[in-house]
Every structure is written in structure tokens, then in C-alpha cells.
CHARMM internal coordinates of N, CA and C (Angstrom, degrees):
IC EDIT
DIST 1 N 1 CA 1.4541
DIST 1 CA 1 C 1.5252
ANGL 1 N 1 CA 1 C 109.26
DIST 1 C 2 N 1.3028
ANGL 1 CA 1 C 2 N 113.19
DIHE 1 N 1 CA 1 C 2 N 149.44
DIST 2 N 2 CA 1.4533
ANGL 1 C 2 N 2 CA 119.28
DIHE 1 CA 1 C 2 N 2 CA -174.57
DIST 2 CA 2 C 1.5311
ANGL 2 N 2 CA 2 C 108.86
DIHE 1 C 2 N 2 CA 2 C -142.61
DIST 2 C 3 N 1.3258
ANGL 2 CA 2 C 3 N 116.63
DIHE 2 N 2 CA 2 C 3 N 141.30
DIST 3 N 3 CA 1.4594
ANGL 2 C 3 N 3 CA 121.83
DIHE 2 CA 2 C 3 N 3 CA 175.36
DIST 3 CA 3 C 1.5126
ANGL 3 N 3 CA 3 C 108.40
DIHE 2 C 3 N 3 CA 3 C -103.96
DIST 3 C 4 N 1.3479
ANGL 3 CA 3 C 4 N 115.44
DIHE 3 N 3 CA 3 C 4 N 134.37
DIST 4 N 4 CA 1.4617
ANGL 3 C 4 N 4 CA 120.32
DIHE 3 CA 3 C 4 N 4 CA 179.06
DIST 4 CA 4 C 1.5186
ANGL 4 N 4 CA 4 C 109.19
DIHE 3 C 4 N 4 CA 4 C -152.62
DIST 4 C 5 N 1.3100
ANGL 4 CA 4 C 5 N 115.49
DIHE 4 N 4 CA 4 C 5 N 165.08
DIST 5 N 5 CA 1.4576
ANGL 4 C 5 N 5 CA 120.03
DIHE 4 CA 4 C 5 N 5 CA 175.86
DIST 5 CA 5 C 1.5195
ANGL 5 N 5 CA 5 C 108.58
DIHE 4 C 5 N 5 CA 5 C -73.93
DIST 5 C 6 N 1.3184
ANGL 5 CA 5 C 6 N 114.86
DIHE 5 N 5 CA 5 C 6 N 146.22
DIST 6 N 6 CA 1.4534
ANGL 5 C 6 N 6 CA 119.45
DIHE 5 CA 5 C 6 N 6 CA 178.58
DIST 6 CA 6 C 1.5205
ANGL 6 N 6 CA 6 C 110.62
DIHE 5 C 6 N 6 CA 6 C -59.81
DIST 6 C 7 N 1.3102
ANGL 6 CA 6 C 7 N 117.78
DIHE 6 N 6 CA 6 C 7 N -34.96
DIST 7 N 7 CA 1.4698
ANGL 6 C 7 N 7 CA 120.71
DIHE 6 CA 6 C 7 N 7 CA 179.32
DIST 7 CA 7 C 1.5287
ANGL 7 N 7 CA 7 C 111.34
DIHE 6 C 7 N 7 CA 7 C -58.38
DIST 7 C 8 N 1.3119
ANGL 7 CA 7 C 8 N 117.21
DIHE 7 N 7 CA 7 C 8 N -42.42
DIST 8 N 8 CA 1.4637
ANGL 7 C 8 N 8 CA 121.39
DIHE 7 CA 7 C 8 N 8 CA 178.93
DIST 8 CA 8 C 1.5230
ANGL 8 N 8 CA 8 C 110.73
DIHE 7 C 8 N 8 CA 8 C -64.75
DIST 8 C 9 N 1.3141
ANGL 8 CA 8 C 9 N 115.60
DIHE 8 N 8 CA 8 C 9 N -43.28
DIST 9 N 9 CA 1.4578
ANGL 8 C 9 N 9 CA 120.36
DIHE 8 CA 8 C 9 N 9 CA 179.59
DIST 9 CA 9 C 1.5229
ANGL 9 N 9 CA 9 C 111.05
DIHE 8 C 9 N 9 CA 9 C -62.95
DIST 9 C 10 N 1.3289
ANGL 9 CA 9 C 10 N 117.14
DIHE 9 N 9 CA 9 C 10 N -45.87
DIST 10 N 10 CA 1.4646
ANGL 9 C 10 N 10 CA 121.15
DIHE 9 CA 9 C 10 N 10 CA -179.69
DIST 10 CA 10 C 1.5255
ANGL 10 N 10 CA 10 C 110.35
DIHE 9 C 10 N 10 CA 10 C -62.69
DIST 10 C 11 N 1.3092
ANGL 10 CA 10 C 11 N 117.06
DIHE 10 N 10 CA 10 C 11 N -45.79
DIST 11 N 11 CA 1.4687
ANGL 10 C 11 N 11 CA 120.20
DIHE 10 CA 10 C 11 N 11 CA -179.30
DIST 11 CA 11 C 1.5334
ANGL 11 N 11 CA 11 C 112.01
DIHE 10 C 11 N 11 CA 11 C -63.91
DIST 11 C 12 N 1.3099
ANGL 11 CA 11 C 12 N 116.73
DIHE 11 N 11 CA 11 C 12 N -28.90
DIST 12 N 12 CA 1.4612
ANGL 11 C 12 N 12 CA 120.77
DIHE 11 CA 11 C 12 N 12 CA 179.84
DIST 12 CA 12 C 1.5245
ANGL 12 N 12 CA 12 C 112.45
DIHE 11 C 12 N 12 CA 12 C -79.67
DIST 12 C 13 N 1.3327
ANGL 12 CA 12 C 13 N 116.34
DIHE 12 N 12 CA 12 C 13 N -44.09
DIST 13 N 13 CA 1.4632
ANGL 12 C 13 N 13 CA 120.38
DIHE 12 CA 12 C 13 N 13 CA -173.27
DIST 13 CA 13 C 1.5274
ANGL 13 N 13 CA 13 C 112.88
DIHE 12 C 13 N 13 CA 13 C -91.05
DIST 13 C 14 N 1.3276
ANGL 13 CA 13 C 14 N 116.74
DIHE 13 N 13 CA 13 C 14 N -43.13
DIST 14 N 14 CA 1.4621
ANGL 13 C 14 N 14 CA 119.64
DIHE 13 CA 13 C 14 N 14 CA -175.71
DIST 14 CA 14 C 1.5276
ANGL 14 N 14 CA 14 C 110.58
DIHE 13 C 14 N 14 CA 14 C -153.54
DIST 14 C 15 N 1.3218
ANGL 14 CA 14 C 15 N 117.81
DIHE 14 N 14 CA 14 C 15 N 79.70
DIST 15 N 15 CA 1.4625
ANGL 14 C 15 N 15 CA 122.12
DIHE 14 CA 14 C 15 N 15 CA -174.30
DIST 15 CA 15 C 1.5295
ANGL 15 N 15 CA 15 C 115.05
DIHE 14 C 15 N 15 CA 15 C -60.18
DIST 15 C 16 N 1.3119
ANGL 15 CA 15 C 16 N 117.58
DIHE 15 N 15 CA 15 C 16 N -22.58
DIST 16 N 16 CA 1.4645
ANGL 15 C 16 N 16 CA 119.87
DIHE 15 CA 15 C 16 N 16 CA 179.77
DIST 16 CA 16 C 1.5277
ANGL 16 N 16 CA 16 C 112.86
DIHE 15 C 16 N 16 CA 16 C -65.87
DIST 16 C 17 N 1.3139
ANGL 16 CA 16 C 17 N 118.10
DIHE 16 N 16 CA 16 C 17 N -16.98
DIST 17 N 17 CA 1.4639
ANGL 16 C 17 N 17 CA 121.60
DIHE 16 CA 16 C 17 N 17 CA 179.51
DIST 17 CA 17 C 1.5277
ANGL 17 N 17 CA 17 C 112.72
DIHE 16 C 17 N 17 CA 17 C -87.17
DIST 17 C 18 N 1.3076
ANGL 17 CA 17 C 18 N 117.50
DIHE 17 N 17 CA 17 C 18 N -10.98
DIST 18 N 18 CA 1.4709
ANGL 17 C 18 N 18 CA 122.30
DIHE 17 CA 17 C 18 N 18 CA -174.09
DIST 18 CA 18 C 1.5277
ANGL 18 N 18 CA 18 C 112.18
DIHE 17 C 18 N 18 CA 18 C -55.01
DIST 18 C 19 N 1.3025
ANGL 18 CA 18 C 19 N 117.56
DIHE 18 N 18 CA 18 C 19 N -47.99
DIST 19 N 19 CA 1.4713
ANGL 18 C 19 N 19 CA 122.15
DIHE 18 CA 18 C 19 N 19 CA -175.32
DIST 19 CA 19 C 1.5239
ANGL 19 N 19 CA 19 C 113.03
DIHE 18 C 19 N 19 CA 19 C -68.64
DIST 19 C 20 N 1.3143
ANGL 19 CA 19 C 20 N 117.96
DIHE 19 N 19 CA 19 C 20 N -12.94
DIST 20 N 20 CA 1.4619
ANGL 19 C 20 N 20 CA 121.27
DIHE 19 CA 19 C 20 N 20 CA -178.76
DIST 20 CA 20 C 1.5254
ANGL 20 N 20 CA 20 C 112.97
DIHE 19 C 20 N 20 CA 20 C -82.91
DIST 20 C 21 N 1.3168
ANGL 20 CA 20 C 21 N 116.92
DIHE 20 N 20 CA 20 C 21 N -13.17
DIST 21 N 21 CA 1.4613
ANGL 20 C 21 N 21 CA 120.67
DIHE 20 CA 20 C 21 N 21 CA -174.08
DIST 21 CA 21 C 1.5274
ANGL 21 N 21 CA 21 C 111.82
DIHE 20 C 21 N 21 CA 21 C -103.37
DIST 21 C 22 N 1.3285
ANGL 21 CA 21 C 22 N 114.53
DIHE 21 N 21 CA 21 C 22 N 149.19
DIST 22 N 22 CA 1.4651
ANGL 21 C 22 N 22 CA 120.41
DIHE 21 CA 21 C 22 N 22 CA 176.78
DIST 22 CA 22 C 1.5301
ANGL 22 N 22 CA 22 C 109.18
DIHE 21 C 22 N 22 CA 22 C -80.21
DIST 22 C 23 N 1.3179
ANGL 22 CA 22 C 23 N 114.73
DIHE 22 N 22 CA 22 C 23 N 161.45
DIST 23 N 23 CA 1.4657
ANGL 22 C 23 N 23 CA 121.16
DIHE 22 CA 22 C 23 N 23 CA -177.80
DIST 23 CA 23 C 1.5269
ANGL 23 N 23 CA 23 C 111.48
DIHE 22 C 23 N 23 CA 23 C -56.52
DIST 23 C 24 N 1.3226
ANGL 23 CA 23 C 24 N 117.12
DIHE 23 N 23 CA 23 C 24 N -44.42
DIST 24 N 24 CA 1.4698
ANGL 23 C 24 N 24 CA 118.95
DIHE 23 CA 23 C 24 N 24 CA -177.85
DIST 24 CA 24 C 1.5237
ANGL 24 N 24 CA 24 C 111.72
DIHE 23 C 24 N 24 CA 24 C -64.49
DIST 24 C 25 N 1.3048
ANGL 24 CA 24 C 25 N 117.65
DIHE 24 N 24 CA 24 C 25 N -32.42
DIST 25 N 25 CA 1.4649
ANGL 24 C 25 N 25 CA 120.41
DIHE 24 CA 24 C 25 N 25 CA 176.22
DIST 25 CA 25 C 1.5256
ANGL 25 N 25 CA 25 C 110.55
DIHE 24 C 25 N 25 CA 25 C -71.48
DIST 25 C 26 N 1.3139
ANGL 25 CA 25 C 26 N 116.89
DIHE 25 N 25 CA 25 C 26 N -43.12
DIST 26 N 26 CA 1.4616
ANGL 25 C 26 N 26 CA 120.76
DIHE 25 CA 25 C 26 N 26 CA 179.36
DIST 26 CA 26 C 1.5268
ANGL 26 N 26 CA 26 C 112.24
DIHE 25 C 26 N 26 CA 26 C -63.50
DIST 26 C 27 N 1.3256
ANGL 26 CA 26 C 27 N 117.14
DIHE 26 N 26 CA 26 C 27 N -29.45
DIST 27 N 27 CA 1.4551
ANGL 26 C 27 N 27 CA 121.60
DIHE 26 CA 26 C 27 N 27 CA 179.91
DIST 27 CA 27 C 1.5343
ANGL 27 N 27 CA 27 C 113.01
DIHE 26 C 27 N 27 CA 27 C -82.58
DIST 27 C 28 N 1.3270
ANGL 27 CA 27 C 28 N 117.37
DIHE 27 N 27 CA 27 C 28 N -5.22
DIST 28 N 28 CA 1.4633
ANGL 27 C 28 N 28 CA 121.91
DIHE 27 CA 27 C 28 N 28 CA 179.68
DIST 28 CA 28 C 1.5182
ANGL 28 N 28 CA 28 C 110.70
DIHE 27 C 28 N 28 CA 28 C -60.66
DIST 28 C 29 N 1.3120
ANGL 28 CA 28 C 29 N 115.24
DIHE 28 N 28 CA 28 C 29 N 142.21
DIST 29 N 29 CA 1.4647
ANGL 28 C 29 N 29 CA 120.97
DIHE 28 CA 28 C 29 N 29 CA 172.72
DIST 29 CA 29 C 1.5205
ANGL 29 N 29 CA 29 C 107.88
DIHE 28 C 29 N 29 CA 29 C -91.00
DIST 29 C 30 N 1.3025
ANGL 29 CA 29 C 30 N 116.78
DIHE 29 N 29 CA 29 C 30 N 128.95
DIST 30 N 30 CA 1.4588
ANGL 29 C 30 N 30 CA 121.62
DIHE 29 CA 29 C 30 N 30 CA 179.16
DIST 30 CA 30 C 1.5290
ANGL 30 N 30 CA 30 C 109.14
DIHE 29 C 30 N 30 CA 30 C -124.62
DIST 30 C 31 N 1.3222
ANGL 30 CA 30 C 31 N 114.64
DIHE 30 N 30 CA 30 C 31 N 153.69
DIST 31 N 31 CA 1.4632
ANGL 30 C 31 N 31 CA 120.67
DIHE 30 CA 30 C 31 N 31 CA 178.11
DIST 31 CA 31 C 1.5191
ANGL 31 N 31 CA 31 C 107.47
DIHE 30 C 31 N 31 CA 31 C -108.00
DIST 31 C 32 N 1.3032
ANGL 31 CA 31 C 32 N 115.96
DIHE 31 N 31 CA 31 C 32 N 125.76
DIST 32 N 32 CA 1.4707
ANGL 31 C 32 N 32 CA 120.90
DIHE 31 CA 31 C 32 N 32 CA 178.74
DIST 32 CA 32 C 1.5233
ANGL 32 N 32 CA 32 C 108.88
DIHE 31 C 32 N 32 CA 32 C -122.90
DIST 32 C 33 N 1.3297
ANGL 32 CA 32 C 33 N 116.36
DIHE 32 N 32 CA 32 C 33 N 139.48
DIST 33 N 33 CA 1.4614
ANGL 32 C 33 N 33 CA 119.11
DIHE 32 CA 32 C 33 N 33 CA -179.52
DIST 33 CA 33 C 1.5285
ANGL 33 N 33 CA 33 C 112.28
DIHE 32 C 33 N 33 CA 33 C -68.60
DIST 33 C 34 N 1.3125
ANGL 33 CA 33 C 34 N 117.10
DIHE 33 N 33 CA 33 C 34 N -50.50
DIST 34 N 34 CA 1.4665
ANGL 33 C 34 N 34 CA 121.95
DIHE 33 CA 33 C 34 N 34 CA 179.62
DIST 34 CA 34 C 1.5215
ANGL 34 N 34 CA 34 C 107.38
DIHE 33 C 34 N 34 CA 34 C -156.67
DIST 34 C 35 N 1.3092
ANGL 34 CA 34 C 35 N 116.35
DIHE 34 N 34 CA 34 C 35 N 109.50
DIST 35 N 35 CA 1.4637
ANGL 34 C 35 N 35 CA 121.23
DIHE 34 CA 34 C 35 N 35 CA -174.83
DIST 35 CA 35 C 1.5245
ANGL 35 N 35 CA 35 C 112.02
DIHE 34 C 35 N 35 CA 35 C -58.92
DIST 35 C 36 N 1.3061
ANGL 35 CA 35 C 36 N 117.62
DIHE 35 N 35 CA 35 C 36 N -28.28
DIST 36 N 36 CA 1.4691
ANGL 35 C 36 N 36 CA 121.16
DIHE 35 CA 35 C 36 N 36 CA -179.29
DIST 36 CA 36 C 1.5272
ANGL 36 N 36 CA 36 C 112.27
DIHE 35 C 36 N 36 CA 36 C -68.01
DIST 36 C 37 N 1.3345
ANGL 36 CA 36 C 37 N 116.58
DIHE 36 N 36 CA 36 C 37 N -21.65
DIST 37 N 37 CA 1.4658
ANGL 36 C 37 N 37 CA 120.22
DIHE 36 CA 36 C 37 N 37 CA -177.50
DIST 37 CA 37 C 1.5235
ANGL 37 N 37 CA 37 C 112.89
DIHE 36 C 37 N 37 CA 37 C -95.44
DIST 37 C 38 N 1.3371
ANGL 37 CA 37 C 38 N 117.99
DIHE 37 N 37 CA 37 C 38 N -5.63
DIST 38 N 38 CA 1.4620
ANGL 37 C 38 N 38 CA 121.04
DIHE 37 CA 37 C 38 N 38 CA -177.60
DIST 38 CA 38 C 1.5221
ANGL 38 N 38 CA 38 C 111.38
DIHE 37 C 38 N 38 CA 38 C -78.87
DIST 38 C 39 N 1.3189
ANGL 38 CA 38 C 39 N 115.32
DIHE 38 N 38 CA 38 C 39 N 141.88
DIST 39 N 39 CA 1.4554
ANGL 38 C 39 N 39 CA 120.48
DIHE 38 CA 38 C 39 N 39 CA 174.49
DIST 39 CA 39 C 1.5280
ANGL 39 N 39 CA 39 C 108.27
DIHE 38 C 39 N 39 CA 39 C -119.84
DIST 39 C 40 N 1.3160
ANGL 39 CA 39 C 40 N 116.50
DIHE 39 N 39 CA 39 C 40 N -176.86
DIST 40 N 40 CA 1.4621
ANGL 39 C 40 N 40 CA 120.49
DIHE 39 CA 39 C 40 N 40 CA -176.13
DIST 40 CA 40 C 1.5363
ANGL 40 N 40 CA 40 C 111.44
DIHE 39 C 40 N 40 CA 40 C -64.07
DIST 40 C 41 N 1.3107
ANGL 40 CA 40 C 41 N 117.92
DIHE 40 N 40 CA 40 C 41 N -35.52
DIST 41 N 41 CA 1.4680
ANGL 40 C 41 N 41 CA 121.01
DIHE 40 CA 40 C 41 N 41 CA 178.67
DIST 41 CA 41 C 1.5297
ANGL 41 N 41 CA 41 C 110.58
DIHE 40 C 41 N 41 CA 41 C -65.29
DIST 41 C 42 N 1.3142
ANGL 41 CA 41 C 42 N 117.32
DIHE 41 N 41 CA 41 C 42 N -43.02
DIST 42 N 42 CA 1.4645
ANGL 41 C 42 N 42 CA 121.20
DIHE 41 CA 41 C 42 N 42 CA 176.33
DIST 42 CA 42 C 1.5277
ANGL 42 N 42 CA 42 C 110.44
DIHE 41 C 42 N 42 CA 42 C -60.41
DIST 42 C 43 N 1.3197
ANGL 42 CA 42 C 43 N 115.53
DIHE 42 N 42 CA 42 C 43 N -44.15
DIST 43 N 43 CA 1.4544
ANGL 42 C 43 N 43 CA 120.57
DIHE 42 CA 42 C 43 N 43 CA 179.61
DIST 43 CA 43 C 1.5244
ANGL 43 N 43 CA 43 C 110.64
DIHE 42 C 43 N 43 CA 43 C -62.36
DIST 43 C 44 N 1.3127
ANGL 43 CA 43 C 44 N 117.31
DIHE 43 N 43 CA 43 C 44 N -39.93
DIST 44 N 44 CA 1.4720
ANGL 43 C 44 N 44 CA 120.74
DIHE 43 CA 43 C 44 N 44 CA 178.42
DIST 44 CA 44 C 1.5273
ANGL 44 N 44 CA 44 C 111.31
DIHE 43 C 44 N 44 CA 44 C -60.10
DIST 44 C 45 N 1.3140
ANGL 44 CA 44 C 45 N 117.25
DIHE 44 N 44 CA 44 C 45 N -39.85
DIST 45 N 45 CA 1.4638
ANGL 44 C 45 N 45 CA 121.11
DIHE 44 CA 44 C 45 N 45 CA 178.29
DIST 45 CA 45 C 1.5295
ANGL 45 N 45 CA 45 C 110.87
DIHE 44 C 45 N 45 CA 45 C -66.01
DIST 45 C 46 N 1.3166
ANGL 45 CA 45 C 46 N 117.11
DIHE 45 N 45 CA 45 C 46 N -41.04
DIST 46 N 46 CA 1.4659
ANGL 45 C 46 N 46 CA 121.25
DIHE 45 CA 45 C 46 N 46 CA 178.90
DIST 46 CA 46 C 1.5223
ANGL 46 N 46 CA 46 C 109.88
DIHE 45 C 46 N 46 CA 46 C -65.30
DIST 46 C 47 N 1.3229
ANGL 46 CA 46 C 47 N 117.10
DIHE 46 N 46 CA 46 C 47 N -42.92
DIST 47 N 47 CA 1.4635
ANGL 46 C 47 N 47 CA 121.31
DIHE 46 CA 46 C 47 N 47 CA 178.36
DIST 47 CA 47 C 1.5254
ANGL 47 N 47 CA 47 C 110.30
DIHE 46 C 47 N 47 CA 47 C -62.93
DIST 47 C 48 N 1.3075
ANGL 47 CA 47 C 48 N 116.89
DIHE 47 N 47 CA 47 C 48 N -42.72
DIST 48 N 48 CA 1.4640
ANGL 47 C 48 N 48 CA 121.38
DIHE 47 CA 47 C 48 N 48 CA 178.99
DIST 48 CA 48 C 1.5290
ANGL 48 N 48 CA 48 C 110.71
DIHE 47 C 48 N 48 CA 48 C -57.80
DIST 48 C 49 N 1.3112
ANGL 48 CA 48 C 49 N 116.90
DIHE 48 N 48 CA 48 C 49 N -44.13
DIST 49 N 49 CA 1.4608
ANGL 48 C 49 N 49 CA 120.64
DIHE 48 CA 48 C 49 N 49 CA 179.16
DIST 49 CA 49 C 1.5293
ANGL 49 N 49 CA 49 C 111.59
DIHE 48 C 49 N 49 CA 49 C -65.42
DIST 49 C 50 N 1.3103
ANGL 49 CA 49 C 50 N 117.60
DIHE 49 N 49 CA 49 C 50 N -38.88
DIST 50 N 50 CA 1.4641
ANGL 49 C 50 N 50 CA 121.26
DIHE 49 CA 49 C 50 N 50 CA 178.31
DIST 50 CA 50 C 1.5249
ANGL 50 N 50 CA 50 C 110.92
DIHE 49 C 50 N 50 CA 50 C -64.69
DIST 50 C 51 N 1.3219
ANGL 50 CA 50 C 51 N 116.60
DIHE 50 N 50 CA 50 C 51 N -41.60
DIST 51 N 51 CA 1.4664
ANGL 50 C 51 N 51 CA 120.50
DIHE 50 CA 50 C 51 N 51 CA 178.36
DIST 51 CA 51 C 1.5209
ANGL 51 N 51 CA 51 C 110.18
DIHE 50 C 51 N 51 CA 51 C -63.91
DIST 51 C 52 N 1.3245
ANGL 51 CA 51 C 52 N 117.24
DIHE 51 N 51 CA 51 C 52 N -45.27
DIST 52 N 52 CA 1.4682
ANGL 51 C 52 N 52 CA 120.77
DIHE 51 CA 51 C 52 N 52 CA 178.21
DIST 52 CA 52 C 1.5242
ANGL 52 N 52 CA 52 C 110.76
DIHE 51 C 52 N 52 CA 52 C -60.16
DIST 52 C 53 N 1.3143
ANGL 52 CA 52 C 53 N 116.61
DIHE 52 N 52 CA 52 C 53 N -40.79
DIST 53 N 53 CA 1.4652
ANGL 52 C 53 N 53 CA 120.95
DIHE 52 CA 52 C 53 N 53 CA -178.65
DIST 53 CA 53 C 1.5305
ANGL 53 N 53 CA 53 C 111.32
DIHE 52 C 53 N 53 CA 53 C -64.20
DIST 53 C 54 N 1.3104
ANGL 53 CA 53 C 54 N 117.79
DIHE 53 N 53 CA 53 C 54 N -37.01
DIST 54 N 54 CA 1.4589
ANGL 53 C 54 N 54 CA 122.04
DIHE 53 CA 53 C 54 N 54 CA -175.97
DIST 54 CA 54 C 1.5258
ANGL 54 N 54 CA 54 C 113.60
DIHE 53 C 54 N 54 CA 54 C -98.17
DIST 54 C 55 N 1.3110
ANGL 54 CA 54 C 55 N 117.17
DIHE 54 N 54 CA 54 C 55 N 4.23
DIST 55 N 55 CA 1.4642
ANGL 54 C 55 N 55 CA 120.91
DIHE 54 CA 54 C 55 N 55 CA -179.53
DIST 55 CA 55 C 1.5259
ANGL 55 N 55 CA 55 C 110.42
DIHE 54 C 55 N 55 CA 55 C -64.46
DIST 55 C 56 N 1.3239
ANGL 55 CA 55 C 56 N 115.29
DIHE 55 N 55 CA 55 C 56 N 133.38
DIST 56 N 56 CA 1.4657
ANGL 55 C 56 N 56 CA 121.19
DIHE 55 CA 55 C 56 N 56 CA 177.19
DIST 56 CA 56 C 1.5153
ANGL 56 N 56 CA 56 C 108.45
DIHE 55 C 56 N 56 CA 56 C -113.91
DIST 56 C 57 N 1.3414
ANGL 56 CA 56 C 57 N 116.68
DIHE 56 N 56 CA 56 C 57 N 107.58
DIST 57 N 57 CA 1.4652
ANGL 56 C 57 N 57 CA 117.72
DIHE 56 CA 56 C 57 N 57 CA 179.68
DIST 57 CA 57 C 1.5346
ANGL 57 N 57 CA 57 C 110.87
DIHE 56 C 57 N 57 CA 57 C -64.26
DIST 57 C 58 N 1.3273
ANGL 57 CA 57 C 58 N 116.96
DIHE 57 N 57 CA 57 C 58 N 142.86
DIST 58 N 58 CA 1.4694
ANGL 57 C 58 N 58 CA 119.54
DIHE 57 CA 57 C 58 N 58 CA -179.44
DIST 58 CA 58 C 1.5361
ANGL 58 N 58 CA 58 C 111.08
DIHE 57 C 58 N 58 CA 58 C -67.97
DIST 58 C 59 N 1.3194
ANGL 58 CA 58 C 59 N 114.67
DIHE 58 N 58 CA 58 C 59 N 146.78
DIST 59 N 59 CA 1.4673
ANGL 58 C 59 N 59 CA 122.83
DIHE 58 CA 58 C 59 N 59 CA 174.72
DIST 59 CA 59 C 1.5201
ANGL 59 N 59 CA 59 C 113.91
DIHE 58 C 59 N 59 CA 59 C 65.23
DIST 59 C 60 N 1.3119
ANGL 59 CA 59 C 60 N 118.46
DIHE 59 N 59 CA 59 C 60 N 26.22
DIST 60 N 60 CA 1.4764
ANGL 59 C 60 N 60 CA 119.70
DIHE 59 CA 59 C 60 N 60 CA 177.93
DIST 60 CA 60 C 1.4889
ANGL 60 N 60 CA 60 C 109.51
DIHE 59 C 60 N 60 CA 60 C -129.63
END
COOR INIT
IC SEED 1 N 1 CA 1 C
IC BUILD
């Protein structure tokens, strides 16, 4: 297992998604078992979790 910034993971697996994420999401630390085994679907799940983690509900 390895810890890395989401930005590094996105740039490695699917760089076209980089511009879709906010800075705070890109700066997230994520744990990946083996980066060589990740595919775009795996990356989408990791990104989804990062977005949920950093989501700010309006008016709260």
C-alpha cells in the first residue's frame, strides 16, 4: 500500500481528468494498494470519494 496525493494518481492513470477537480481534492492524500493495477474505473471511485469528503453543503 502506498499513500500519495490524488493529483499524482490522476496524472499517472488518467491525466485528462485533472482539470475537472478542485485544488482541495487534488491535494487529498489517498491510499492505493498498487498503482500499476489501477484502471480508470478504480480511479473514478477514488475521485468520487475525494469529492464526497470535500463537499461543502450550501448554507451550513
